[in-house]
C-alpha angles and dihedrals in degrees: 000000000000115000119239116260099206113146132187116202117209108190129134095201107087096206093048092049092046093052091044091050091050091050092049095047091049087057092051096252116145109237103202095184150333119235124192098193139036092248092053091047091054092049093050091046091053091052103036106026098210124206091228136018116205100205129192107218094215110060128163117241137041097325133041122214095270094053089047092051091051091055093046093047092052090066108023139048095227131143117242123208113186124210124191139176094202114020113193127195089248092054092047092051090049091048090052088063088068129066098253130158102215146333117232123193122228135273084061119232108217095219093050090047092051092047092051093046092048089051089053096046093050094055 
């Protein structure tokens, strides 16, 4: 049986999320939504139950991407792929407290993104 390829993008930068969504759709992934905040990501996850969440670590609002991932992972068996424009040691150590697949630095390299997504989808 082929595994679902439903992906939720959590990115508060419109241009980044738009380009990422275009890349994913061109690779035949099903982008089920784009969230700009942790709260919105949790709500979409509850409704849509994606296979993978591509999560920006630095989000505006009450929760960053790591806090959002922790909440999602408490209730759902979903793969998390972090993206970050400026990954600090502190953020990496916090991310390591969650069950994530990989962390990819921005700007995103399409081949690294595809490799990481394929790793997530195969799990």
